[in-house]
C-alpha positions in Angstrom: -19.4 -93.1 248.2 -17.4 -89.9 248.8 -17.6 -89.1 245.0 -21.4 -89.5 245.2 -21.6 -87.1 248.1 -19.3 -84.5 246.4 -21.3 -84.9 243.2 -24.6 -84.4 245.0 -23.3 -81.3 246.8 -21.6 -79.6 243.9 -23.9 -80.8 241.2 -21.0 -80.9 238.8 -20.8 -84.6 237.9 -22.4 -88.0 238.4 -20.8 -91.3 239.0 -22.0 -94.4 237.0 -20.8 -97.8 238.3 -20.3 -101.1 236.6 -23.6 -102.8 235.8 -25.3 -99.3 235.3 -25.9 -96.9 232.5 -27.2 -93.4 232.5 -29.4 -91.3 230.2 -28.3 -87.7 229.8 -31.0 -85.0 229.8 -30.3 -81.4 228.7 -33.1 -79.0 229.3 -35.5 -81.9 229.7 -34.6 -83.5 226.4 -33.2 -87.0 226.4 -29.7 -87.2 224.9 -27.0 -89.8 224.8 -26.6 -92.9 226.9 -23.3 -93.1 228.9 -21.6 -96.1 230.6 -19.7 -96.5 233.8 -17.4 -93.6 234.9 -17.5 -90.0 236.1 -19.6 -87.7 233.8 -19.6 -83.9 234.2 -22.8 -81.9 233.8 -24.0 -78.3 233.9 -25.9 -77.7 237.1 -29.7 -77.0 236.6 -29.4 -77.4 232.8 -28.4 -81.1 232.7 -29.0 -84.2 234.7 -28.5 -88.0 234.4 -31.0 -90.8 235.0 -29.0 -93.8 236.2 -30.5 -97.3 235.9 -29.3 -100.9 236.5 -28.6 -102.6 233.2 -27.3 -105.9 234.6 -29.4 -109.1 234.9 -32.2 -108.4 237.4 -34.6 -110.9 239.1 -38.2 -109.9 239.8 -40.1 -111.8 242.5 -43.8 -111.5 242.1 -46.3 -111.7 245.0 -48.1 -115.0 245.3 -51.4 -115.1 243.4 -54.6 -117.0 244.0 -56.1 -118.0 240.7 -59.3 -119.9 239.9 -59.0 -122.4 237.1 -61.6 -123.1 234.3 -63.0 -126.0 236.4 -63.5 -123.7 239.4 -60.6 -125.2 241.4 -58.4 -122.6 243.2 -54.6 -122.7 242.9 -51.8 -120.7 244.5 -49.2 -119.5 242.0 -45.8 -118.0 242.5 -43.4 -117.0 239.7 -40.1 -115.2 238.9 -38.9 -113.1 236.0 -35.3 -112.4 235.0 -34.8 -109.5 232.7 -32.2 -107.0 231.4 -32.5 -103.4 230.1 -31.1 -103.3 226.6 -32.5 -99.9 225.5 -32.1 -97.4 228.4 -33.9 -94.6 226.5 -37.1 -96.7 226.0 -36.9 -98.0 229.6 -36.9 -94.5 231.0 -38.9 -92.5 228.4 -41.6 -95.1 227.4 -42.7 -95.9 230.9 -42.8 -94.1 234.2 -41.8 -97.0 236.6 -40.3 -100.0 234.7 -40.3 -102.4 237.6 -43.9 -101.6 238.6 -45.0 -101.9 235.0 -43.3 -105.2 234.5 -44.9 -106.6 237.7 -48.4 -105.6 236.6 -48.0 -107.0 233.0 -46.6 -110.3 234.3 -49.4 -110.7 236.8 -52.1 -110.1 234.1 -50.4 -112.5 231.7 -50.1 -115.2 234.4 -53.7 -114.8 235.3 -55.0 -115.0 231.7 -52.9 -118.2 231.0 -53.5 -120.0 234.3 -57.2 -119.2 234.4 -57.7 -121.0 231.0 -56.3 -124.3 232.5 -58.0 -127.1 234.4 -56.7 -129.5 237.1 -54.9 -131.6 234.5 -53.4 -129.0 232.2 -52.2 -126.8 235.0 -49.3 -129.1 235.5 -48.0 -128.5 232.0 -45.7 -125.7 233.1 -43.6 -125.6 230.0 -46.6 -124.8 227.8 -47.8 -122.1 230.2 -44.4 -120.5 230.4 -44.1 -120.4 226.6 -47.5 -118.7 226.3 -46.7 -116.1 229.0 -43.4 -115.2 227.5 -45.2 -114.7 224.1 -47.6 -112.3 225.7 -44.9 -110.3 227.4 -42.6 -110.1 224.4 -44.4 -107.1 222.7 -44.3 -105.1 225.9 -40.6 -106.0 226.5 -39.7 -104.7 223.0 -41.7 -101.5 223.6 -40.0 -100.8 226.9 -36.4 -101.8 225.9 -36.3 -104.9 228.0 -35.0 -108.4 227.2 -36.8 -111.2 229.0 -34.0 -113.7 229.9 -36.0 -116.2 231.8 -39.5 -116.8 233.3 -40.7 -119.7 235.5 -43.0 -120.8 238.2 -41.6 -121.3 241.6 -44.8 -122.8 243.0 -48.1 -124.1 241.6 -50.1 -125.8 244.3 -53.8 -126.3 245.1 -55.4 -124.3 247.9 -56.4 -126.2 251.1 -60.0 -126.4 250.0 -59.0 -127.6 246.5 -56.7 -130.2 248.0 -59.5 -131.6 250.2 -61.8 -131.8 247.1 -59.2 -133.8 245.1 -58.4 -136.1 248.0 -62.1 -136.9 248.4 -62.4 -137.6 244.7 -59.5 -140.0 244.9 -61.0 -141.7 247.9 -64.4 -142.1 246.1 -62.6 -143.5 243.0 -60.8 -146.1 245.2 -64.0 -147.2 246.9 -65.8 -147.4 243.6 -63.0 -149.7 242.3 -63.2 -151.9 245.4 -67.0 -152.0 245.1 -66.8 -153.4 241.6 -64.2 -156.0 242.7 -66.3 -157.2 245.6 -69.5 -157.3 243.5 -67.6 -159.3 240.8 -66.7 -161.9 243.5 -70.4 -162.4 244.3 -70.8 -160.2 247.4 -74.2 -158.5 247.7 -74.5 -154.8 247.2 -75.6 -154.0 250.8 -72.8 -156.2 252.2 -70.2 -154.5 250.0 -71.4 -151.1 251.1 -71.2 -152.2 254.7 -67.7 -153.4 254.3 -66.5 -150.3 252.4 -68.1 -147.8 254.9 -66.4 -149.5 257.9 -69.4 -151.3 259.4 -67.2 -154.3 260.0 -63.6 -153.6 261.3 -61.0 -156.4 261.5 -58.7 -156.1 264.6 -56.2 -158.2 266.3 -55.6 -161.8 265.1 -58.6 -162.2 262.8 -61.2 -161.0 265.3 -64.0 -158.8 264.1 -65.7 -156.1 266.1 -68.8 -154.2 265.3 -68.6 -150.4 265.1 -71.4 -149.1 267.4 -71.9 -146.2 265.1 -73.2 -148.6 262.4 -76.6 -150.2 262.3 -76.7 -153.8 263.4 -78.8 -154.7 260.3 -75.9 -153.9 257.9 -73.6 -156.3 259.7 -76.3 -159.0 259.9 -76.9 -158.7 256.2 -73.2 -159.0 255.4 -73.0 -162.1 257.6 -76.1 -163.7 256.1 -74.8 -163.1 252.6 -71.4 -164.6 253.3 -73.2 -167.7 254.8 -75.3 -168.1 251.7 -72.3 -167.9 249.5 -70.7 -170.8 251.4 -73.9 -172.9 251.3 -74.5 -172.3 247.6 -71.0 -173.7 246.8 -72.3 -177.2 247.4 -69.0 -178.5 248.7 -66.1 -177.7 250.9 -65.3 -178.1 254.6 -67.7 -175.4 255.7 -70.7 -177.2 254.3 -69.6 -180.7 255.6 -69.1 -179.2 259.0 -72.5 -177.7 259.0 -74.1 -181.1 258.0 -72.2 -182.9 260.7 -73.4 -180.5 263.3 -77.0 -180.9 262.2 -76.7 -184.7 262.3 -75.2 -184.6 265.8 -77.9 -182.4 267.1 -80.5 -184.7 265.7 -78.9 -187.8 267.3 -78.9 -186.1 270.7 -82.6 -185.4 270.4 -83.4 -189.0 269.6 -81.4 -190.4 272.4 -83.1 -188.1 274.8 -86.5 -189.3 273.7 -85.6 -193.0 274.1 -84.2 -192.4 277.6 -87.2 -190.4 278.7 -89.5 -192.4 281.0 
């Protein structure tokens, strides 16, 4: 630190540390690239541009991107790079970090926007395409792209709600086909799937007051018809016994009447 202060005050030398390189300028013309150490210069006539040449990680701001099927996803990504040609990195572009951020953002948007809700999870393919788009720029700016990846690809709250509703609709459609295949009427099936009849406790059934009474009556009548159409079973025998018992009571009552 003291050498940096002395060099800044005197203007006679510059200190380049490990992990850095410097490009020497003489009268505004780029010269040689120097490595770590103390390098003397002529004040006013010469200067050094020092840059980090070790591995550097670039964290990009989260992006909100609309897919090809109009769903919205939140995307976060990281880029690791290294300067391999300091002359290009300083001369070919004004601000290397800002330029890399802008080019990565544009490449990510182009690639992700072309995806849909299914292909957006194929991160390996998207990473490969993004790196291919960035490679010409990296060569022009003297940068080597070491690694690129997504740290987060997730649906926005509105998109998540849409996908959950679609899954719920698909599940209800599957149950509807199953109940209809077992012989339950369409209106009864709809009543059951929409929650008109709710089972609670030990087999007890209660009626949701928010549902119309007719839907529940229709479901009950349909279930009774299915039992009666079976032609056999304890439910039908019990029903016949009850009818016979009721008939016997009426006859006895008529005989005893004065």
